C-alpha positions in Angstrom: -25.2 5.3 -15.8 -22.9 3.2 -13.7 -19.4 4.6 -13.0 -16.5 2.9 -14.9 -13.9 1.4 -12.6 -10.3 0.9 -13.9 -8.6 -2.0 -12.1 -4.8 -1.7 -12.2 -3.0 -5.0 -11.7 0.9 -4.7 -11.7 2.6 -8.0 -12.1 6.0 -9.8 -12.6 6.4 -13.5 -12.8 3.2 -14.2 -11.0 1.6 -16.6 -13.6 0.7 -18.9 -10.8 -1.3 -16.2 -9.0 -2.6 -13.8 -11.7 -5.4 -16.0 -13.1 -7.0 -16.0 -9.6 -6.6 -12.2 -9.4 -8.2 -11.5 -12.8 -10.9 -14.1 -12.3 -11.9 -12.4 -9.1 -12.6 -9.2 -11.1 -14.4 -11.2 -13.8 -16.6 -12.7 -11.1 -17.7 -9.3 -9.7 -21.4 -8.6 -9.5 -20.6 -5.1 -10.5 -19.7 -5.4 -14.2 -18.8 -1.9 -15.5 -15.0 -2.1 -15.2 -11.8 -2.4 -17.3 -8.6 -4.3 -16.3 -5.2 -2.9 -17.0 -2.5 -5.5 -16.3 0.9 -3.9 -16.3 3.5 -6.6 -16.8 7.2 -6.0 -16.0 8.2 -8.2 -19.0 7.6 -11.5 -17.0 9.8 -14.4 -18.0 7.1 -17.0 -17.1 3.9 -17.7 -18.9 2.0 -14.7 -17.5 1.1 -13.3 -20.9 -0.3 -16.7 -22.0 -2.4 -17.0 -18.8 -3.9 -13.5 -19.4 -4.7 -14.1 -23.1 -6.3 -17.4 -22.2 -9.0 -15.6 -20.2 -10.2 -14.0 -23.5 -12.1 -11.0 -22.3 -12.1 -7.7 -24.2 -12.1 -5.7 -21.1 -8.6 -6.9 -20.2 -5.7 -4.8 -21.5 -2.1 -6.0 -21.3 0.5 -3.3 -21.0 4.3 -3.8 -20.9 6.8 -1.9 -18.9 10.4 -2.1 -17.7 10.0 -0.8 -14.1 13.5 -1.6 -12.7 11.8 -3.2 -9.7 9.7 -0.1 -8.9 6.1 -1.2 -8.7 5.0 2.4 -8.5 6.0 2.9 -12.1 3.7 0.0 -13.1 0.8 1.4 -11.1 1.4 4.9 -12.5 1.2 3.5 -16.1 -2.1 2.0 -15.2 -3.4 5.2 -13.8 -2.3 7.2 -16.8 -3.9 4.7 -19.3 -7.1 4.3 -17.3 -10.5 5.6 -18.6 -12.5 5.0 -15.5 -14.1 7.3 -13.0 -12.5 5.3 -10.2 -9.1 3.6 -10.0 -9.0 0.4 -8.1 -5.7 -1.4 -7.3 -5.3 -5.2 -7.2 -1.9 -6.8 -6.7 -1.5 -9.9 -8.9 -1.1 -12.2 -5.9 -4.3 -10.9 -4.1 -7.9 -11.3 -5.0 -11.4 -9.8 -4.3 -14.6 -11.4 -3.2 -17.5 -11.1 -5.7 -19.4 -8.3 -4.1 -16.4 -6.0 -3.5 -17.0 -3.4 -6.2 -20.8 -3.6 -5.8 -20.6 -2.8 -2.1 -18.2 0.1 -2.7 -20.2 1.6 -5.5 -23.5 1.4 -3.6 -22.0 3.6 -0.9 -20.5 5.9 -3.5 -23.9 6.4 -5.1 -25.6 7.1 -1.8 -23.0 9.7 -0.9 -20.9 11.4 -3.5 -18.6 13.2 -1.1 -15.9 10.6 -0.8 -12.7 10.4 -2.8 -11.1 7.2 -1.4 -12.8 4.0 -0.4 -11.3 1.0 1.4 -12.7 -2.3 2.6 -11.0 -4.8 4.9 -9.0 -7.8 3.8 -8.4 -11.4 4.9 -4.7 -11.8 5.4 -3.6 -15.2 4.2 -0.2 -16.7 4.8 0.7 -18.4 1.5 2.9 -21.0 3.3 0.9 -22.0 6.3 -2.6 -21.1 5.1 -3.3 -19.2 8.4 -5.9 -16.4 8.0 -6.4 -13.2 10.0 -8.6 -10.2 9.2 -6.6 -7.1 8.2 -8.8 -4.1 9.2 -8.1 -0.8 7.6 -8.9 2.7 8.9 -10.6 4.1 10.8 -10.9 7.6 9.4 -10.2 10.5 11.9 -10.2 14.2 11.7 -6.8 15.7 10.7 -6.2 12.4 8.8 -2.9 13.4 7.4 -1.5 14.0 10.9 -3.0 10.7 12.0 -1.6 8.7 9.1 1.9 10.3 9.6 2.1 10.0 13.3 0.2 6.7 13.9 1.1 4.8 10.7 -0.4 3.4 7.5 -4.1 2.5 7.6 -4.7 1.3 4.0 -3.3 -1.2 1.5 -3.4 -1.1 -2.4 -5.7 -4.1 -3.1 -8.3 -2.7 -0.7 -8.4 0.8 -2.1 -10.4 2.7 -4.8 -9.6 6.4 -5.6 -11.6 8.9 -7.5 -9.7 9.4 -10.8 -10.7 13.0 -11.0 -9.1 13.8 -7.6 -5.8 12.2 -8.7 -5.8 14.3 -11.9 -6.8 17.5 -10.2 -4.0 17.3 -7.7 -1.5 15.6 -10.1 -1.0 12.7 -7.7 0.9 9.5 -8.6 3.0 7.0 -6.8 6.6 8.1 -6.0 8.9 6.3 -8.5 12.1 6.7 -6.5 13.9 3.5 -5.6 14.2 5.0 -2.1 10.4 4.6 -1.8 10.1 0.9 -2.8 7.7 -0.9 -0.5 6.4 2.4 1.0 5.2 4.2 -2.2 1.6 3.3 -1.4 1.8 4.8 2.1 3.3 7.9 0.6 0.3 8.3 -1.8 -2.2 7.9 1.0 -0.4 10.6 2.9 -0.5 12.9 -0.1 -4.2 12.2 -0.7 -4.9 13.1 3.0 -2.7 16.2 2.7 -4.7 17.4 -0.3 -7.9 17.0 1.6 -9.2 13.7 0.1 -12.3 12.3 2.0 -11.8 8.7 3.0 -14.5 6.1 3.6 -13.7 2.8 5.3 -16.3 0.2 4.7 -16.6 -2.3 7.6 -16.6 -5.4 5.4 -14.0 -8.0 4.5 -13.9 -8.1 0.6 -10.7 -9.6 -0.5 -7.6 -11.6 0.4 -4.1 -10.2 0.9 -1.4 -12.8 0.4 1.7 -12.9 2.6 4.8 -14.4 1.2 7.8 -15.7 3.2 10.1 -14.7 0.3 11.5 -11.4 1.7 15.1 -11.8 2.7 16.7 -9.7 5.5 18.4 -7.3 3.0 15.0 -6.5 1.5 13.4 -6.0 4.9 16.2 -3.7 6.1 15.8 -1.7 2.9 12.1 -1.4 3.5 12.9 0.0 7.0 15.4 2.4 5.4 12.9 3.6 2.8 10.2 4.0 5.5 12.7 6.3 7.3 13.3 8.3 4.1 9.6 8.7 3.6 9.0 9.9 7.2 11.9 12.3 7.0 10.6 13.9 3.9 7.1 14.4 5.2 8.3 15.6 8.6 10.8 18.2 7.3 9.3 19.1 3.9 5.5 18.7 3.9 3.8 18.6 7.3 2.8 21.9 8.9 0.9 20.7 12.0 4.2 20.9 14.1 6.4 23.8 13.5 9.2 22.2 15.4 10.1 19.5 12.8 13.1 18.3 14.7 11.0 17.6 17.8 8.5 15.7 15.7 11.4 13.7 14.1 12.8 12.8 17.5 9.4 11.1 18.3 10.0 8.7 15.3 13.6 7.8 16.2 12.8 5.1 18.8 10.4 3.3 16.6 12.8 3.3 13.7 15.6 2.1 15.9 13.5 -0.7 17.3 12.5 -1.9 13.8 16.2 -2.0 12.8 17.3 -3.8 16.0 14.5 -6.4 15.7 15.5 -7.2 12.1 19.2 -7.4 12.9 18.6 -9.6 15.9 16.5 -12.0 13.8 19.3 -12.1 11.3 21.8 -12.9 14.0 23.7 -9.6 13.5 24.2 -8.9 17.2 27.1 -6.5 16.6 25.1 -4.0 14.5 22.1 -4.4 16.7 24.2 -3.5 19.8 25.7 -0.5 18.0 22.2 0.9 17.3 21.2 0.3 20.9 24.2 2.0 22.3 23.8 5.0 19.9 20.2 5.3 20.9 21.0 5.2 24.6 23.7 7.9 24.2 21.9 10.2 21.8 18.2 10.0 23.0 18.1 7.8 26.1 14.8 9.1 27.5 12.8 8.8 24.3 14.3 5.3 23.5 13.7 3.8 26.9 10.3 5.4 27.1 9.3 3.8 23.8 10.7 0.4 24.9 8.6 0.6 28.0 5.4 1.8 26.4 5.4 -0.2 23.2 7.1 -3.4 24.3 7.3 -4.0 28.0 3.9 -2.5 29.0 
């Protein structure tokens, strides 16, 4: 019997996108799935669009998530009946063979807990397209993910439901994790020993919006810093000297803040961060600038 896949689609005021997202699931060549749309009480005609699709496999759930998309995804996980949980953001879409390709690999080798395909990254404003490649998997994957950065995205990922239940894993619902809650879950999956499989095939589209303002982007950087700090000092065990490991992240975080402040024209705050970095950790900061930017 084919495994049931629960497709979790969080949404808010995306009526102009969500038909395409749901239709991309309806068009899948793999047909044993359910869709759980978790709507943050949209004020547009999202509900009308969903009901017009008229498919009994689509469930519409309502939530007040206070801007925390992790809460919506968690509601979908907790209501899901499937053997696998697949995530699809309401402004993204899949290609028709996406689930079929993943499930064929899963049937051939039952050892994997997390699957990811690649995505086509599409700029909603310009129409420009670039392939977004995820992975690769490496040994000591938790350490790799933490020290080298995120290698997955929600709309490309399927997770074994039983693994999430066994280890009581969900997205972090803290507002301090907004925009990085997915990265945090991937880290926890790797920390608990999940086996990842990256399939070398582009099987969906990831939509880029130009709507993020500077305040949102700076908050994302701050939340990224909060996530890293928690994992470095509370969870990781591969480096007993947590402060030394944290010092390795400082230049990257400072450069992210400086770049954003400069793009916003806030030269004063950017200069303050540069001066502080030069006085507190000059070698690490200048070395990072040379290795990552100049060289």
